[in-house]
C-alpha positions as CSV (number, residue, x, y, z in Angstrom):
1,M,25.4,2.0,14.1
2,R,23.1,5.0,13.7
3,E,19.9,5.4,15.9
4,T,17.5,8.0,16.0
5,H,14.1,7.9,17.9
6,S,10.4,10.5,17.3
7,P,8.9,11.0,21.0
8,A,5.1,9.7,21.5
9,L,2.8,12.4,21.1
10,V,-0.2,11.0,22.8
11,P,0.4,8.8,26.5
12,A,-0.5,5.1,26.0
13,D,-2.9,4.1,27.5
14,P,-3.5,0.4,28.1
15,A,-6.9,0.3,28.6
16,A,-7.8,1.4,24.7
17,S,-9.0,-0.7,21.8
18,I,-10.5,0.1,19.0
19,P,-14.2,0.2,19.8
20,S,-13.2,2.6,22.6
21,M,-12.1,5.0,19.7
22,L,-15.4,4.7,17.9
23,A,-17.3,5.6,21.4
24,D,-14.9,8.3,21.9
25,R,-15.7,9.9,18.7
26,L,-19.6,9.2,18.8
27,A,-19.5,10.7,22.4
28,R,-17.8,14.2,20.5
29,D,-19.3,13.7,17.3
30,P,-22.3,12.2,16.2
31,R,-23.8,13.6,13.7
32,G,-20.5,14.3,11.8
33,T,-19.8,12.1,8.8
34,F,-18.1,9.3,9.4
35,A,-18.0,7.4,5.9
36,E,-20.0,8.5,2.7
37,R,-21.3,5.5,0.7
38,Q,-21.6,5.4,-3.5
39,T,-25.7,4.8,-4.0
40,A,-24.6,3.1,-7.2
41,L,-21.8,2.2,-9.9
42,G,-20.5,5.8,-11.2
43,G,-23.0,7.0,-8.6
44,T,-23.4,9.9,-6.1
45,W,-22.1,9.9,-2.1
46,Q,-24.6,9.4,0.3
47,A,-23.5,10.2,3.8
48,V,-23.4,8.1,6.9
49,S,-23.2,9.8,10.5
50,V,-20.6,7.9,13.2
51,E,-24.2,7.9,15.1
52,A,-25.5,5.4,12.2
53,F,-22.7,4.1,11.8
54,V,-22.3,2.9,15.0
55,A,-26.0,1.7,15.2
56,D,-24.7,-0.6,12.2
57,V,-21.7,-1.8,14.0
58,T,-23.8,-2.7,17.2
59,A,-26.8,-4.2,14.8
60,V,-24.6,-6.6,12.9
61,A,-21.7,-7.1,15.7
62,K,-25.6,-8.9,17.3
63,G,-26.0,-10.8,15.0
64,L,-21.7,-12.5,14.8
65,V,-23.2,-12.6,18.5
66,A,-26.1,-14.7,17.9
67,S,-24.9,-16.9,15.1
68,G,-22.7,-18.1,17.3
69,V,-19.4,-16.3,17.4
70,E,-17.7,-15.9,20.5
71,A,-14.7,-13.0,22.4
72,G,-11.8,-14.1,21.2
73,D,-13.3,-16.0,18.1
74,R,-11.0,-15.5,14.3
75,V,-14.0,-14.5,11.5
76,A,-12.7,-13.9,8.2
77,I,-13.7,-11.4,5.5
78,M,-12.9,-12.1,1.7
79,S,-14.1,-8.9,-0.1
80,R,-12.7,-6.5,-2.7
81,T,-12.9,-2.9,-0.7
82,R,-16.2,-1.1,0.2
83,Y,-18.2,0.3,2.9
84,E,-19.1,-3.4,4.1
85,W,-15.8,-4.5,4.7
86,T,-15.4,-1.6,7.5
87,L,-18.5,-1.7,8.5
88,L,-17.8,-6.1,9.4
89,D,-14.3,-5.0,10.4
90,F,-16.3,-3.1,13.6
91,A,-18.5,-5.0,14.3
92,V,-15.9,-8.6,14.4
93,W,-14.3,-5.6,17.0
94,A,-16.9,-4.7,18.6
95,A,-18.2,-8.7,19.6
96,G,-14.8,-9.0,21.0
97,A,-13.9,-11.5,17.7
98,V,-11.0,-11.2,15.7
99,G,-10.6,-10.5,12.3
100,V,-8.8,-12.3,9.3
101,P,-8.8,-10.8,5.9
102,V,-8.2,-12.6,3.0
103,Y,-8.1,-11.6,-0.4
104,E,-10.4,-11.3,-2.3
105,T,-7.8,-13.5,-5.0
106,S,-6.5,-16.2,-3.1
107,S,-6.9,-19.5,-4.2
108,A,-8.4,-22.4,-2.4
109,E,-5.1,-23.7,-1.1
110,Q,-4.5,-20.1,0.1
111,V,-7.8,-19.9,2.4
112,R,-7.1,-23.0,3.3
113,W,-4.2,-22.1,4.8
114,I,-5.4,-18.8,5.9
115,A,-8.2,-20.8,7.7
116,S,-6.2,-23.4,9.0
117,D,-3.7,-21.6,10.4
118,S,-6.0,-18.8,12.1
119,G,-8.7,-21.0,13.2
120,V,-11.2,-19.3,11.5
121,R,-15.1,-19.9,12.8
122,L,-17.3,-17.8,10.2
123,A,-16.5,-16.1,7.1
124,V,-17.8,-13.5,5.3
125,V,-16.7,-13.6,1.8
126,E,-17.4,-11.0,-1.0
127,T,-19.6,-13.2,-4.4
128,P,-20.6,-16.3,-4.7
129,A,-18.0,-17.0,-6.6
130,H,-16.2,-16.4,-3.4
131,A,-17.9,-18.7,-1.9
132,A,-17.1,-21.3,-4.1
133,V,-14.0,-21.2,-3.4
134,V,-13.7,-21.6,0.3
135,A,-16.5,-24.6,-0.2
136,Q,-12.6,-26.3,-2.4
137,V,-11.4,-26.9,0.8
138,R,-14.2,-26.4,3.7
139,D,-14.5,-30.5,3.8
140,D,-10.3,-29.7,5.7
141,L,-11.5,-26.3,7.8
142,P,-14.2,-28.4,11.0
143,G,-13.6,-25.8,12.7
144,L,-15.4,-23.0,10.0
145,R,-18.9,-23.2,11.2
146,E,-21.0,-20.6,8.0
147,V,-19.4,-18.7,5.0
148,L,-22.7,-15.6,4.6
149,V,-22.0,-14.2,1.0
150,L,-22.3,-10.1,1.0
151,D,-23.9,-10.4,-2.1
152,E,-26.6,-12.7,-1.2
153,G,-27.2,-10.3,1.9
154,A,-24.8,-11.1,4.6
155,V,-25.3,-8.4,6.5
156,T,-28.8,-8.3,6.7
157,T,-29.0,-11.7,8.0
158,L,-26.8,-10.9,10.7
159,V,-28.8,-7.9,11.5
160,Q,-32.1,-9.7,11.6
161,R,-30.6,-12.6,13.7
162,G,-29.6,-10.6,16.5
163,R,-33.1,-8.2,17.0
164,D,-33.5,-10.1,20.1
165,V,-29.6,-9.8,21.1
166,P,-29.7,-6.7,23.7
167,D,-27.6,-4.5,22.8
168,E,-25.6,-4.4,26.2
169,D,-24.6,-7.8,25.5
170,V,-22.3,-6.5,22.5
171,T,-20.7,-3.1,25.3
172,A,-20.1,-5.3,27.7
173,R,-18.0,-7.3,24.9
174,W,-15.7,-4.6,23.7
175,R,-16.0,-3.2,27.3
176,R,-13.7,-6.1,28.1
177,T,-11.2,-5.6,24.6
178,R,-7.5,-4.1,25.8
179,A,-4.9,-2.9,24.2
180,D,-2.8,-6.3,24.6
181,D,-5.9,-8.1,22.8
182,L,-5.3,-9.7,19.9
183,A,-6.8,-7.3,17.0
184,T,-6.0,-9.6,13.9
185,I,-4.3,-12.0,12.2
186,I,-2.9,-10.2,8.7
187,Y,-1.4,-12.8,6.4
188,T,1.8,-11.6,4.3
189,S,1.3,-12.1,0.8
190,G,5.2,-13.8,0.4
191,T,7.1,-13.5,-2.0
192,T,8.5,-16.3,-0.7
193,G,7.5,-19.5,1.3
194,R,4.1,-20.0,2.9
195,P,2.1,-16.4,5.0
196,K,3.0,-16.2,8.4
197,G,0.4,-15.0,10.5
198,V,0.7,-11.0,11.7
199,E,-1.0,-11.5,15.2
200,L,-1.6,-6.9,15.7
201,T,-3.3,-6.4,19.5
202,H,-6.3,-3.6,19.9
203,G,-2.5,-1.7,21.4
204,N,-1.0,-1.7,18.4
205,F,-3.5,-0.1,16.2
206,V,-4.8,2.7,18.9
207,E,-0.8,4.0,19.8
208,L,-0.4,4.0,16.1
209,T,-3.1,5.7,14.7
210,R,-3.3,7.7,17.5
211,N,-0.3,9.1,17.3
212,G,-1.0,9.5,13.6
213,V,-3.5,12.0,14.4
214,E,-1.0,13.9,16.1
215,G,2.0,14.5,13.6
216,L,-0.2,14.3,10.3
217,G,-2.8,16.2,11.5
218,E,-2.4,19.0,9.0
219,V,-2.9,16.0,6.7
220,C,-5.9,13.7,7.9
221,A,-7.3,15.4,10.5
222,R,-8.5,19.1,9.6
223,P,-12.0,20.3,8.5
224,G,-13.2,18.8,5.4
225,S,-10.9,16.0,5.3
226,R,-11.7,13.1,3.0
227,T,-9.5,9.8,1.7
228,L,-10.8,7.5,-0.8
229,L,-10.1,3.9,-0.3
230,F,-9.0,1.6,-3.4
231,M,-6.2,-0.2,-2.5
232,P,-7.6,-4.0,-0.9
233,L,-8.8,-4.2,3.3
234,A,-6.7,-6.6,3.1
235,H,-3.5,-4.8,3.6
236,V,-2.0,-3.5,6.6
237,F,-2.2,0.2,5.2
238,A,-5.6,0.6,4.1
239,R,-6.3,-1.2,7.1
240,F,-4.5,1.2,9.4
241,I,-6.1,4.1,7.7
242,Q,-9.4,2.9,8.2
243,V,-8.8,2.8,11.2
244,L,-7.2,6.4,11.3
245,C,-10.3,7.8,10.2
246,V,-12.0,7.5,13.5
247,P,-9.5,9.6,15.7
248,S,-8.9,12.1,12.8
249,G,-12.4,12.1,11.7
250,A,-12.2,12.3,7.9
251,V,-14.4,11.4,5.7
252,L,-13.9,7.7,4.5
253,G,-14.7,6.4,0.8
254,H,-14.0,3.2,-0.4
255,T,-14.5,1.9,-4.1
256,P,-14.1,-1.7,-5.0
257,D,-12.5,-1.3,-9.2
258,T,-9.6,1.1,-9.9
259,R,-10.5,0.3,-13.3
260,N,-13.6,2.9,-12.3
261,L,-10.7,5.0,-9.7
262,L,-10.3,8.2,-11.8
263,P,-14.0,8.7,-11.8
264,D,-14.5,7.7,-8.3
265,L,-11.5,10.6,-7.4
266,A,-13.9,13.1,-9.6
267,S,-16.6,12.3,-7.4
268,F,-15.1,11.5,-4.5
269,Q,-13.0,14.3,-4.4
270,P,-10.5,13.7,-1.0
271,T,-8.3,15.9,0.3
272,F,-5.8,12.9,0.7
273,V,-5.0,9.9,-0.5
274,L,-3.0,6.8,-0.4
275,A,-1.6,4.5,-2.9
276,V,1.7,2.6,-3.8
277,P,3.7,4.1,-5.8
278,R,2.5,2.1,-9.1
279,V,-0.2,3.8,-9.2
280,F,1.8,7.8,-9.4
281,E,3.2,6.2,-11.5
282,K,0.5,5.0,-14.0
283,V,-1.0,8.9,-13.4
284,Y,2.3,10.4,-14.5
285,N,2.1,8.7,-17.2
286,S,-1.5,8.1,-18.4
287,A,-1.2,12.6,-18.7
288,E,1.4,12.0,-20.2
289,Q,-0.3,10.1,-23.3
290,K,-3.4,12.3,-23.5
291,A,-1.4,15.0,-24.2
292,G,-0.5,13.2,-28.2
293,T,1.8,14.7,-30.4
294,G,3.8,17.9,-30.9
295,T,2.7,21.0,-29.5
296,R,0.4,19.4,-26.7
297,L,3.2,16.8,-25.6
298,R,6.3,19.5,-25.5
299,L,4.4,21.4,-23.6
300,F,3.4,18.9,-21.0
301,R,7.0,17.7,-21.1
302,W,8.2,21.7,-20.5
303,A,5.5,22.1,-17.7
304,A,6.3,18.5,-15.8
305,K,10.3,19.5,-15.8
306,V,9.5,23.1,-14.0
307,A,7.1,21.6,-11.6
308,I,10.4,19.0,-10.9
309,A,12.3,21.8,-11.0
310,Y,10.7,24.3,-8.3
311,S,10.3,21.4,-5.9
312,R,13.9,21.3,-6.1
313,A,14.6,24.9,-5.3
314,L,12.3,24.6,-2.6
315,D,14.9,22.8,-1.0
316,T,17.7,24.9,-1.6
317,P,18.6,28.1,0.5
318,S,17.4,30.5,-1.2
319,G,14.4,28.8,-3.2
320,P,13.8,29.0,-6.3
321,G,13.9,32.0,-8.5
322,A,11.8,34.7,-10.0
323,A,12.1,33.6,-13.7
324,L,11.8,29.7,-11.8
325,T,8.9,30.8,-10.3
326,A,7.2,32.9,-12.9
327,Q,7.2,30.0,-15.4
328,H,5.4,27.6,-12.2
329,R,2.8,30.2,-12.2
330,L,2.4,29.9,-16.0
331,A,2.8,25.9,-15.8
332,G,0.1,26.0,-13.1
333,R,-2.3,27.8,-15.1
334,L,-1.3,25.3,-18.4
335,V,-0.9,22.0,-16.7
336,H,-1.2,21.3,-13.1
337,A,-4.1,22.4,-12.7
338,R,-5.5,19.8,-15.0
339,L,-3.1,17.0,-13.1
340,R,-4.2,17.9,-10.3
341,A,-8.0,17.3,-11.5
342,A,-7.2,13.5,-12.4
343,L,-6.9,13.2,-8.1
344,G,-10.0,14.8,-7.5
345,G,-9.0,18.5,-7.7
346,R,-9.4,19.3,-3.9
347,A,-5.9,16.4,-3.3
348,E,-3.6,18.1,-1.2
349,W,-1.7,15.4,0.6
350,A,-0.6,11.9,-1.4
351,V,0.8,9.1,0.9
352,S,2.8,6.6,-1.1
353,G,4.1,3.1,0.5
354,G,4.6,0.0,-0.6
355,A,7.8,0.7,-2.1
356,P,10.6,3.6,-3.1
357,L,9.1,6.3,-5.3
358,G,12.0,7.8,-6.2
359,E,12.9,11.3,-6.2
360,R,11.8,12.3,-9.8
361,L,8.2,11.5,-9.2
362,G,8.6,12.9,-5.5
363,H,9.6,16.5,-7.0
364,F,7.2,16.2,-10.0
365,Y,3.8,15.9,-7.4
366,R,5.2,18.4,-4.9
367,G,5.8,20.5,-7.9
368,I,2.0,20.4,-9.1
369,G,1.2,21.2,-5.4
370,V,0.1,18.0,-4.2
371,R,2.9,17.2,-1.7
372,V,3.5,12.9,-1.3
373,L,4.4,12.1,1.8
374,E,6.4,8.8,1.1
375,G,6.5,6.5,3.8
376,Y,7.8,2.8,5.2
377,G,6.1,0.5,7.2
378,L,5.7,-3.6,7.3
379,T,2.2,-5.5,8.2
380,E,4.3,-6.3,11.7
381,T,4.6,-2.5,12.1
382,T,0.7,-2.3,11.8
383,A,1.7,-0.2,8.8
384,P,4.1,3.4,9.0
385,T,7.4,3.0,10.9
386,A,8.3,6.4,9.3
387,V,7.0,8.7,7.2
388,N,7.7,12.7,5.4
389,R,5.8,15.0,7.5
390,P,4.5,18.3,6.3
391,G,6.8,21.1,7.8
392,L,9.8,17.1,8.1
393,T,10.0,16.1,4.3
394,K,13.0,15.2,2.8
395,V,12.1,14.4,-1.3
396,G,14.0,10.9,-1.7
397,T,13.6,9.7,1.8
398,V,10.9,7.7,4.0
399,G,11.1,10.2,6.9
400,P,12.0,10.3,10.4
401,A,10.6,7.9,12.5
402,F,7.1,7.9,13.4
403,P,6.1,9.7,16.5
404,G,7.0,6.8,19.4
405,T,9.5,5.4,16.9
406,S,12.5,4.5,17.6
407,L,14.5,3.4,14.5
408,R,18.2,1.5,14.2
409,V,21.0,0.8,11.1
410,D,23.3,-1.3,12.2
411,D,26.9,-1.8,10.8
412,D,25.6,-3.4,8.0
413,G,22.8,-1.4,7.2
414,A,20.1,-3.5,7.8
415,I,17.3,-1.9,10.1
416,W,15.4,-2.2,12.7
417,V,12.2,-0.8,14.7
418,K,10.5,-0.6,18.4
419,G,7.9,1.1,19.6
420,P,4.0,0.5,20.3
421,H,3.8,-0.8,16.9
422,V,5.4,-4.1,16.7
423,F,4.1,-7.1,16.3
424,R,3.7,-9.3,19.5
425,G,4.1,-12.3,16.8
426,Y,4.3,-14.4,14.3
427,R,0.7,-17.4,15.1
428,H,2.2,-20.4,16.0
429,Q,5.7,-19.8,14.8
430,P,7.8,-19.4,18.1
431,E,10.7,-19.8,16.6
432,A,10.3,-17.1,13.2
433,T,9.3,-15.2,16.6
434,A,12.2,-14.8,17.9
435,E,14.6,-14.7,14.8
436,V,12.8,-11.0,14.0
437,L,11.8,-9.5,17.5
438,V,15.4,-9.3,19.4
439,D,14.9,-7.5,23.2
440,G,12.4,-5.3,21.9
441,W,13.3,-4.0,18.8
442,F,12.3,-5.6,15.4
443,A,14.2,-6.4,12.8
444,T,13.0,-5.9,9.5
445,G,14.8,-6.9,6.6
446,D,15.8,-4.0,4.9
447,L,18.5,-2.1,3.9
448,G,18.9,1.3,4.5
449,T,20.5,4.3,5.8
450,L,20.1,7.3,8.2
451,D,21.1,10.5,7.6
452,D,22.2,13.1,10.7
453,D,19.2,14.8,10.8
454,G,17.6,11.1,11.4
455,Y,15.7,10.7,7.8
456,L,15.8,6.7,7.1
457,R,16.1,5.8,2.9
458,I,15.5,2.7,1.8
459,T,18.2,0.6,-0.1
460,G,16.5,-3.0,-0.7
461,R,16.0,-5.7,1.2
462,S,18.4,-8.2,2.8
463,K,17.5,-11.4,0.8
464,E,18.0,-9.2,-2.6
465,I,21.0,-8.4,-2.2
466,I,22.7,-9.5,-5.5
467,V,26.6,-10.6,-5.4
468,T,27.9,-10.4,-8.4
469,A,31.1,-12.7,-9.6
470,G,33.4,-10.2,-8.9
471,G,32.2,-9.5,-5.7
472,K,29.7,-6.2,-5.9
473,N,26.8,-6.3,-3.9
474,V,24.8,-4.6,-5.3
475,A,20.7,-3.3,-4.4
476,P,18.0,-4.4,-7.1
477,A,15.3,-2.1,-5.6
478,V,17.0,1.6,-6.7
479,L,17.3,0.1,-11.0
480,E,14.5,-1.6,-10.7
481,D,12.1,1.6,-10.0
482,R,13.8,3.7,-11.8
483,L,13.4,1.7,-14.4
484,R,9.7,1.2,-14.2
485,G,8.5,4.3,-14.4
486,H,8.8,4.8,-18.2
487,P,5.8,4.5,-20.0
488,I,5.5,1.0,-21.5
489,V,7.4,-0.9,-18.5
490,S,4.6,-2.7,-16.4
491,Q,7.4,-5.0,-14.2
492,V,11.7,-5.1,-13.7
493,V,13.8,-7.6,-12.1
494,V,17.5,-7.1,-12.0
495,V,19.3,-9.8,-12.3
496,G,22.8,-11.1,-12.3
497,D,23.7,-13.0,-8.5
498,Q,27.4,-14.4,-8.9
499,R,26.9,-13.3,-12.8
500,P,29.8,-11.5,-14.8
501,F,27.4,-8.6,-14.9
502,I,23.8,-7.3,-14.1
503,G,21.2,-7.6,-15.9
504,A,17.8,-7.2,-16.3
505,L,13.8,-9.1,-17.0
506,V,11.5,-6.5,-18.3
507,T,7.9,-7.2,-19.3
508,L,5.7,-4.5,-21.3
509,D,2.5,-2.7,-19.8
510,A,0.0,-3.5,-22.8
511,E,-2.5,-0.8,-21.4
512,M,0.3,2.4,-21.9
513,L,1.9,0.3,-24.9
514,P,-1.3,1.1,-27.9
515,G,-0.7,5.0,-26.4
516,W,2.9,5.2,-27.1
517,L,3.3,3.8,-30.1
518,R,1.3,6.5,-31.7
519,T,3.0,9.2,-29.8
520,H,6.1,7.7,-31.5
521,G,4.2,7.0,-35.2
522,L,5.1,3.5,-34.7
523,P,2.4,1.5,-35.9
524,P,0.0,-0.9,-33.4
525,L,2.2,-3.4,-31.7
526,D,0.7,-6.8,-29.9
527,V,3.7,-7.2,-26.6
528,V,4.3,-10.2,-28.8
529,A,5.9,-7.7,-32.0
530,A,7.0,-5.1,-29.9
531,A,9.1,-6.9,-27.9
532,T,11.4,-7.4,-30.1
533,H,10.7,-4.1,-32.3
534,P,13.8,-1.4,-33.1
535,Q,12.9,1.2,-31.9
536,V,10.7,-0.2,-28.6
537,L,14.4,-2.1,-27.2
538,E,16.5,1.5,-28.4
539,A,13.8,3.2,-26.0
540,L,14.2,1.0,-23.7
541,D,17.7,1.0,-23.7
542,R,17.5,4.6,-23.3
543,A,15.4,4.4,-20.2
544,V,18.2,1.6,-18.8
545,A,20.4,4.1,-19.5
546,R,18.5,7.0,-16.6
547,A,18.1,4.0,-14.1
548,N,22.6,3.7,-14.2
549,E,22.8,7.3,-13.5
550,A,22.2,6.4,-9.8
551,V,24.9,3.2,-9.2
552,S,28.2,3.4,-9.9
553,R,29.2,1.6,-13.4
554,A,29.8,-1.9,-11.2
555,E,26.2,-2.0,-10.0
556,S,24.7,-0.8,-13.1
557,I,22.3,-2.6,-15.8
558,R,24.3,-3.9,-18.5
559,K,22.0,-6.1,-21.3
560,I,17.7,-6.7,-20.4
561,R,15.2,-9.8,-22.2
562,V,11.6,-8.3,-22.9
563,L,9.6,-11.1,-21.6
564,T,6.4,-11.4,-23.9
565,T,4.3,-13.1,-20.3
566,D,3.9,-9.5,-18.1
567,F,3.9,-10.9,-13.7
568,T,0.5,-10.7,-12.6
569,E,-1.2,-11.7,-9.3
570,A,-3.6,-14.2,-12.0
571,N,-0.1,-15.8,-12.8
572,G,1.0,-16.5,-10.0
573,Y,4.3,-13.6,-9.6
574,L,2.8,-11.0,-8.2
575,T,1.8,-10.7,-4.8
576,P,-2.0,-9.4,-3.9
577,S,0.0,-5.8,-2.8
578,L,2.3,-6.3,-6.2
579,K,5.1,-7.5,-5.6
580,V,7.1,-9.4,-7.6
581,K,7.9,-13.0,-6.1
582,R,11.0,-12.7,-7.6
583,A,12.7,-16.3,-6.9
584,K,9.1,-17.9,-8.6
585,V,10.4,-15.1,-12.0
586,L,14.0,-16.2,-11.3
587,A,12.8,-20.3,-11.6
588,D,10.7,-20.0,-14.1
589,F,12.9,-17.5,-16.5
590,A,15.7,-19.2,-15.7
591,A,16.7,-20.2,-19.8
592,Q,15.9,-16.3,-20.2
593,V,18.4,-14.9,-17.4
594,D,20.9,-17.0,-19.3
595,E,20.3,-15.5,-22.1
596,L,21.1,-12.8,-21.0
597,Y,24.9,-14.2,-20.5
598,V,25.5,-16.5,-22.9
599,D,28.2,-13.6,-24.7
600,T,30.0,-12.1,-21.3
601,R,31.9,-9.6,-23.4
602,H,29.6,-6.8,-22.0
C-alpha cells in the first residue's frame, strides 16, 4: 500500500458557506467583473459586476422565498449552460435551499427518479420542451409544486414575486447556513443502474475552492483570469469551476451550444479552459483536417512532432537542445500560433478531466504553449481530488493530491481518497454509503499507481477490468483512450472478458470522416460504406498497432469490429458526461462481439 498527502493551504472554517464566500467577494471587490454575458448568439460580451450579480441573486432568492421555498427545500435546475443557471444556483443557496441539477437531455423517467428521490419542490427548466418532459411524470411527483420556464420569463417572474420580501429575510437565511449543511444533490449519470444522489455540503465546495485558489492561483486567480464554461453545469466539474470563480476573482462566461464553441472562444478569449479529453482531441483533429493535403499537411505534422518533442525534452535534465529550440520557435510562428488562436488566443492553461488525456496530447498542447493540467476527481469528491499544478506537473499522470487531500493506493491497485471535499453520503442509501466510506476514506472504484513523488496515474476502473480466458487482467482504458485519438474514431469499447484475446468495437466520427476521406484521396463515403472500406480498415489497423505499443502482447487488441451505429447520449449509449455505458453496449452488440471470436486462431 502506498499513501500520500498534500497539506491544506487554507484553514477550515466551519461557519463558511458558498453565500458567505460571495459576500466576502462583494466586500472586497464590488465593482469588479463577476461574469460576462453574451448579448446574442455570436454577439459581444457585456460585463456583470459583482454588486450587480449579488443584487440579481438576492432578487431571485426573494422570489424563491415568495414562492414558498423554505430553507432546506430542493429546487431543480434543468438547462443548458447559461448565465441564468449560475444566477439560479446562487439564488437557491442564498435562500438556504438545495440545488438539484438535471441534465437538459434527461428523459422523463430520469426526471421522475431524480425529482422524487430528492424531493424537489420547485423546478426551473430552460424551454417549453423541458417543461413537457417534466409534465409527463408530474402526476408521480406530488411534492413538485411548480415548474417555471427560463425562456418564458422565469427569472422575471421570480423577481416580481419577491419585490415585497425584505432583503434581510434572504440575508438571515444564508447567514444561518454552515459548512456542514447540504448544498446540492448531484445524481451520478450512471454507466450502470439507477443514478445515486451524491450529497455535497457547502463545506465540500468552500474548502475545495479556497484551497484551489491557493494551489492553482497562477491559473485561476491572476489579474485578468477568465474562463468560458461550455461543459454542462449539471456536471460537478463545471459546477466546481463556477464556485471557484467566486474566491479567485476570475471572470466567468457561459456558452450553451458547443457547435458555436470556436467563435465563442475567439470572442471571449479565456485565459484558462476546462474540458474533457474528447474536446482536446477534436481541436487537434480539426486542426489537422483544416491543414488539408500536401505541403500544408506535412507542415502541420512536422510542427506537431516538434511540439511533442520539445515538451518531452522539457522533462529531461538537459532540456531542449539548441536545434530543437530553433525548430520549436519556427513551428511556433508557422503553425502553433494559429492553434492557440483556436482557443481564443489568450489561453495559457487548460484543465482536463473526466478521462485520461494521453501523453501525446498532453505534450502536444504544452509544446504549442497551452499547458494542460490533467486532473482526476469524481462527483463524490466535488470534482478534483488530484491535479497537476504549475511547477508540479508530470505529463501522463493526474498529478499529486489536491491541497488538503490524502490519496491511498492499496495492494490491489484500488484508489482511496480522504479530505474535506469528500461527500457525506448517497441520498437514501445508507448501505451503499457504508460500502464506499470506510474509516473516513472513500473507495473510488478506480485503479491506479502512485509514484515515488506522489503523482497518481489512473489505470482503469475495477468494475471494467477484463480477465481473458488465459487469466490476464486487462484495463481497457489505456487502449480505448489511445485508439480514440485517431481522427475518424468516435468511440471504442475494448472487449475480451473470458475470451481468448482482446478485441474492440469501434465507431466512426461522422463529423470528421468527410475531411479525412478527402485528404486521403478517397471518394465521399457515409459511415456504413466507410465501415467496410479497405483503406479505412487499414488506417484503423495502423491506429490499433499504435495503441498496442502501450501494452504487452497479451493485453493488445488483435481484432476490431467497426460498427455503423455511433454511441451517443441520444441513443442511450453515452451518459450525459460522455462516458460509454459499457454494459448496455455489450448487451446490445453481443452478436458483433461474438463475431470477433468466430476464428480464434488470432
